PyMOL CGO cylinders between C-alpha atoms (Angstrom):
from pymol import cmd
from pymol.cgo import CYLINDER

trace = [
    CYLINDER, 93.64, 117.98, 128.76, 95.59, 114.72, 128.49, 0.3, 1, 1, 1, 1, 1, 1,
    CYLINDER, 95.59, 114.72, 128.49, 92.48, 113.02, 127.11, 0.3, 1, 1, 1, 1, 1, 1,
    CYLINDER, 92.48, 113.02, 127.11, 92.26, 115.50, 124.22, 0.3, 1, 1, 1, 1, 1, 1,
    CYLINDER, 92.26, 115.50, 124.22, 95.99, 115.23, 123.55, 0.3, 1, 1, 1, 1, 1, 1,
    CYLINDER, 95.99, 115.23, 123.55, 95.65, 111.43, 123.28, 0.3, 1, 1, 1, 1, 1, 1,
    CYLINDER, 95.65, 111.43, 123.28, 92.95, 111.90, 120.61, 0.3, 1, 1, 1, 1, 1, 1,
    CYLINDER, 92.95, 111.90, 120.61, 95.64, 113.55, 118.46, 0.3, 1, 1, 1, 1, 1, 1,
    CYLINDER, 95.64, 113.55, 118.46, 98.70, 111.56, 119.50, 0.3, 1, 1, 1, 1, 1, 1,
    CYLINDER, 98.70, 111.56, 119.50, 97.40, 107.97, 119.27, 0.3, 1, 1, 1, 1, 1, 1,
    CYLINDER, 97.40, 107.97, 119.27, 96.11, 108.38, 115.68, 0.3, 1, 1, 1, 1, 1, 1,
    CYLINDER, 96.11, 108.38, 115.68, 99.45, 109.93, 114.72, 0.3, 1, 1, 1, 1, 1, 1,
    CYLINDER, 99.45, 109.93, 114.72, 101.34, 106.97, 116.19, 0.3, 1, 1, 1, 1, 1, 1,
    CYLINDER, 101.34, 106.97, 116.19, 99.02, 104.51, 114.41, 0.3, 1, 1, 1, 1, 1, 1,
    CYLINDER, 99.02, 104.51, 114.41, 99.36, 106.34, 111.09, 0.3, 1, 1, 1, 1, 1, 1,
    CYLINDER, 99.36, 106.34, 111.09, 103.14, 106.49, 111.28, 0.3, 1, 1, 1, 1, 1, 1,
    CYLINDER, 103.14, 106.49, 111.28, 103.44, 102.94, 112.59, 0.3, 1, 1, 1, 1, 1, 1,
    CYLINDER, 103.44, 102.94, 112.59, 101.08, 101.08, 110.27, 0.3, 1, 1, 1, 1, 1, 1,
    CYLINDER, 101.08, 101.08, 110.27, 100.72, 103.36, 107.24, 0.3, 1, 1, 1, 1, 1, 1,
    CYLINDER, 100.72, 103.36, 107.24, 104.25, 104.76, 106.99, 0.3, 1, 1, 1, 1, 1, 1,
    CYLINDER, 104.25, 104.76, 106.99, 104.17, 105.26, 103.20, 0.3, 1, 1, 1, 1, 1, 1,
    CYLINDER, 104.17, 105.26, 103.20, 100.98, 107.34, 103.32, 0.3, 1, 1, 1, 1, 1, 1,
    CYLINDER, 100.98, 107.34, 103.32, 100.95, 108.33, 106.98, 0.3, 1, 1, 1, 1, 1, 1,
    CYLINDER, 100.95, 108.33, 106.98, 99.67, 111.85, 106.31, 0.3, 1, 1, 1, 1, 1, 1,
    CYLINDER, 99.67, 111.85, 106.31, 96.59, 110.56, 104.47, 0.3, 1, 1, 1, 1, 1, 1,
    CYLINDER, 96.59, 110.56, 104.47, 96.02, 107.88, 107.11, 0.3, 1, 1, 1, 1, 1, 1,
    CYLINDER, 96.02, 107.88, 107.11, 96.36, 110.48, 109.88, 0.3, 1, 1, 1, 1, 1, 1,
    CYLINDER, 96.36, 110.48, 109.88, 93.82, 112.78, 108.21, 0.3, 1, 1, 1, 1, 1, 1,
    CYLINDER, 93.82, 112.78, 108.21, 91.34, 109.90, 107.89, 0.3, 1, 1, 1, 1, 1, 1,
    CYLINDER, 91.34, 109.90, 107.89, 91.88, 108.91, 111.52, 0.3, 1, 1, 1, 1, 1, 1,
    CYLINDER, 91.88, 108.91, 111.52, 91.41, 112.53, 112.58, 0.3, 1, 1, 1, 1, 1, 1,
    CYLINDER, 91.41, 112.53, 112.58, 88.23, 112.77, 110.51, 0.3, 1, 1, 1, 1, 1, 1,
    CYLINDER, 88.23, 112.77, 110.51, 86.73, 110.07, 112.70, 0.3, 1, 1, 1, 1, 1, 1,
    CYLINDER, 86.73, 110.07, 112.70, 86.70, 112.71, 115.47, 0.3, 1, 1, 1, 1, 1, 1,
    CYLINDER, 86.70, 112.71, 115.47, 83.54, 113.95, 113.78, 0.3, 1, 1, 1, 1, 1, 1,
    CYLINDER, 83.54, 113.95, 113.78, 81.81, 111.18, 115.71, 0.3, 1, 1, 1, 1, 1, 1,
    CYLINDER, 81.81, 111.18, 115.71, 81.83, 113.69, 118.57, 0.3, 1, 1, 1, 1, 1, 1,
    CYLINDER, 81.83, 113.69, 118.57, 79.28, 115.83, 116.76, 0.3, 1, 1, 1, 1, 1, 1,
    CYLINDER, 79.28, 115.83, 116.76, 76.70, 113.78, 118.64, 0.3, 1, 1, 1, 1, 1, 1,
    CYLINDER, 76.70, 113.78, 118.64, 77.77, 115.73, 121.73, 0.3, 1, 1, 1, 1, 1, 1,
    CYLINDER, 77.77, 115.73, 121.73, 75.86, 118.67, 120.26, 0.3, 1, 1, 1, 1, 1, 1,
    CYLINDER, 75.86, 118.67, 120.26, 72.63, 116.79, 121.02, 0.3, 1, 1, 1, 1, 1, 1,
    CYLINDER, 72.63, 116.79, 121.02, 73.32, 116.78, 124.77, 0.3, 1, 1, 1, 1, 1, 1,
    CYLINDER, 73.32, 116.78, 124.77, 72.52, 119.42, 127.34, 0.3, 1, 1, 1, 1, 1, 1,
    CYLINDER, 72.52, 119.42, 127.34, 74.94, 120.63, 128.44, 0.3, 1, 1, 1, 1, 1, 1,
    CYLINDER, 74.94, 120.63, 128.44, 77.09, 119.95, 125.38, 0.3, 1, 1, 1, 1, 1, 1,
    CYLINDER, 77.09, 119.95, 125.38, 80.11, 119.25, 127.60, 0.3, 1, 1, 1, 1, 1, 1,
    CYLINDER, 80.11, 119.25, 127.60, 80.01, 117.82, 131.09, 0.3, 1, 1, 1, 1, 1, 1,
    CYLINDER, 80.01, 117.82, 131.09, 83.34, 116.73, 132.55, 0.3, 1, 1, 1, 1, 1, 1,
    CYLINDER, 83.34, 116.73, 132.55, 81.59, 114.28, 134.88, 0.3, 1, 1, 1, 1, 1, 1,
    CYLINDER, 81.59, 114.28, 134.88, 79.63, 112.55, 132.10, 0.3, 1, 1, 1, 1, 1, 1,
    CYLINDER, 79.63, 112.55, 132.10, 80.82, 109.36, 130.45, 0.3, 1, 1, 1, 1, 1, 1,
    CYLINDER, 80.82, 109.36, 130.45, 80.36, 109.57, 126.67, 0.3, 1, 1, 1, 1, 1, 1,
    CYLINDER, 80.36, 109.57, 126.67, 80.11, 105.79, 126.25, 0.3, 1, 1, 1, 1, 1, 1,
    CYLINDER, 80.11, 105.79, 126.25, 76.50, 104.76, 126.41, 0.3, 1, 1, 1, 1, 1, 1,
    CYLINDER, 76.50, 104.76, 126.41, 75.26, 108.35, 126.61, 0.3, 1, 1, 1, 1, 1, 1,
    CYLINDER, 75.26, 108.35, 126.61, 75.69, 109.90, 123.17, 0.3, 1, 1, 1, 1, 1, 1,
    CYLINDER, 75.69, 109.90, 123.17, 74.00, 108.23, 120.16, 0.3, 1, 1, 1, 1, 1, 1,
    CYLINDER, 74.00, 108.23, 120.16, 77.20, 107.43, 118.24, 0.3, 1, 1, 1, 1, 1, 1,
    CYLINDER, 77.20, 107.43, 118.24, 78.88, 106.23, 121.45, 0.3, 1, 1, 1, 1, 1, 1,
    CYLINDER, 78.88, 106.23, 121.45, 76.27, 103.52, 122.18, 0.3, 1, 1, 1, 1, 1, 1,
    CYLINDER, 76.27, 103.52, 122.18, 77.24, 99.87, 122.52, 0.3, 1, 1, 1, 1, 1, 1,
    CYLINDER, 77.24, 99.87, 122.52, 75.40, 98.94, 119.31, 0.3, 1, 1, 1, 1, 1, 1,
    CYLINDER, 75.40, 98.94, 119.31, 77.35, 101.54, 117.35, 0.3, 1, 1, 1, 1, 1, 1,
    CYLINDER, 77.35, 101.54, 117.35, 80.62, 100.42, 118.90, 0.3, 1, 1, 1, 1, 1, 1,
    CYLINDER, 80.62, 100.42, 118.90, 79.79, 96.87, 117.79, 0.3, 1, 1, 1, 1, 1, 1,
    CYLINDER, 79.79, 96.87, 117.79, 79.27, 98.14, 114.24, 0.3, 1, 1, 1, 1, 1, 1,
    CYLINDER, 79.27, 98.14, 114.24, 82.64, 99.93, 114.37, 0.3, 1, 1, 1, 1, 1, 1,
    CYLINDER, 82.64, 99.93, 114.37, 84.31, 96.69, 115.51, 0.3, 1, 1, 1, 1, 1, 1,
    CYLINDER, 84.31, 96.69, 115.51, 82.60, 94.69, 112.75, 0.3, 1, 1, 1, 1, 1, 1,
    CYLINDER, 82.60, 94.69, 112.75, 83.70, 97.27, 110.19, 0.3, 1, 1, 1, 1, 1, 1,
    CYLINDER, 83.70, 97.27, 110.19, 87.31, 96.40, 111.05, 0.3, 1, 1, 1, 1, 1, 1,
    CYLINDER, 87.31, 96.40, 111.05, 86.80, 93.17, 109.08, 0.3, 1, 1, 1, 1, 1, 1,
    CYLINDER, 86.80, 93.17, 109.08, 85.83, 95.04, 105.89, 0.3, 1, 1, 1, 1, 1, 1,
    CYLINDER, 85.83, 95.04, 105.89, 89.06, 96.27, 104.28, 0.3, 1, 1, 1, 1, 1, 1,
    CYLINDER, 89.06, 96.27, 104.28, 87.66, 99.39, 102.54, 0.3, 1, 1, 1, 1, 1, 1,
    CYLINDER, 87.66, 99.39, 102.54, 86.37, 100.67, 105.92, 0.3, 1, 1, 1, 1, 1, 1,
    CYLINDER, 86.37, 100.67, 105.92, 89.20, 99.38, 108.09, 0.3, 1, 1, 1, 1, 1, 1,
    CYLINDER, 89.20, 99.38, 108.09, 91.02, 102.68, 108.63, 0.3, 1, 1, 1, 1, 1, 1,
    CYLINDER, 91.02, 102.68, 108.63, 87.81, 104.55, 109.46, 0.3, 1, 1, 1, 1, 1, 1,
    CYLINDER, 87.81, 104.55, 109.46, 86.73, 101.73, 111.75, 0.3, 1, 1, 1, 1, 1, 1,
    CYLINDER, 86.73, 101.73, 111.75, 90.13, 101.78, 113.43, 0.3, 1, 1, 1, 1, 1, 1,
    CYLINDER, 90.13, 101.78, 113.43, 89.79, 105.50, 114.10, 0.3, 1, 1, 1, 1, 1, 1,
    CYLINDER, 89.79, 105.50, 114.10, 86.31, 105.04, 115.53, 0.3, 1, 1, 1, 1, 1, 1,
    CYLINDER, 86.31, 105.04, 115.53, 87.39, 102.12, 117.73, 0.3, 1, 1, 1, 1, 1, 1,
    CYLINDER, 87.39, 102.12, 117.73, 90.42, 103.99, 119.04, 0.3, 1, 1, 1, 1, 1, 1,
    CYLINDER, 90.42, 103.99, 119.04, 88.21, 106.99, 119.74, 0.3, 1, 1, 1, 1, 1, 1,
    CYLINDER, 88.21, 106.99, 119.74, 85.76, 104.84, 121.70, 0.3, 1, 1, 1, 1, 1, 1,
    CYLINDER, 85.76, 104.84, 121.70, 88.59, 103.20, 123.66, 0.3, 1, 1, 1, 1, 1, 1,
    CYLINDER, 88.59, 103.20, 123.66, 89.99, 106.59, 124.59, 0.3, 1, 1, 1, 1, 1, 1,
    CYLINDER, 89.99, 106.59, 124.59, 86.55, 107.82, 125.64, 0.3, 1, 1, 1, 1, 1, 1,
    CYLINDER, 86.55, 107.82, 125.64, 85.97, 104.62, 127.62, 0.3, 1, 1, 1, 1, 1, 1,
    CYLINDER, 85.97, 104.62, 127.62, 89.23, 104.92, 129.53, 0.3, 1, 1, 1, 1, 1, 1,
    CYLINDER, 89.23, 104.92, 129.53, 88.38, 108.54, 130.29, 0.3, 1, 1, 1, 1, 1, 1,
    CYLINDER, 88.38, 108.54, 130.29, 85.17, 107.34, 131.98, 0.3, 1, 1, 1, 1, 1, 1,
    CYLINDER, 85.17, 107.34, 131.98, 87.22, 105.42, 134.52, 0.3, 1, 1, 1, 1, 1, 1,
    CYLINDER, 87.22, 105.42, 134.52, 90.58, 107.15, 134.80, 0.3, 1, 1, 1, 1, 1, 1,
    CYLINDER, 90.58, 107.15, 134.80, 89.79, 110.84, 134.08, 0.3, 1, 1, 1, 1, 1, 1,
    CYLINDER, 89.79, 110.84, 134.08, 93.22, 111.63, 132.68, 0.3, 1, 1, 1, 1, 1, 1,
]
cmd.load_cgo(trace, "trace")
């Protein structure tokens, strides 16, 4: 439950902290990056609490994460890339800490 809460709280803190003038728009963009979890629909079962998303689901592969990190350097994609990177970090920490 804490893991899911962090997926809403961390983007809110980032939006308010770094995009204070347009934090609502920034928050909506960051939340839209949650759509990356649609790749979970390709797995059987769709949800497995014991499974680590990183390296298992197609959009959670190391190559894709590298693309998300590279996209941070391209200003028009920076906010989307930030959302994707934060999402991957939260999923990664969940693989080891199960919070």
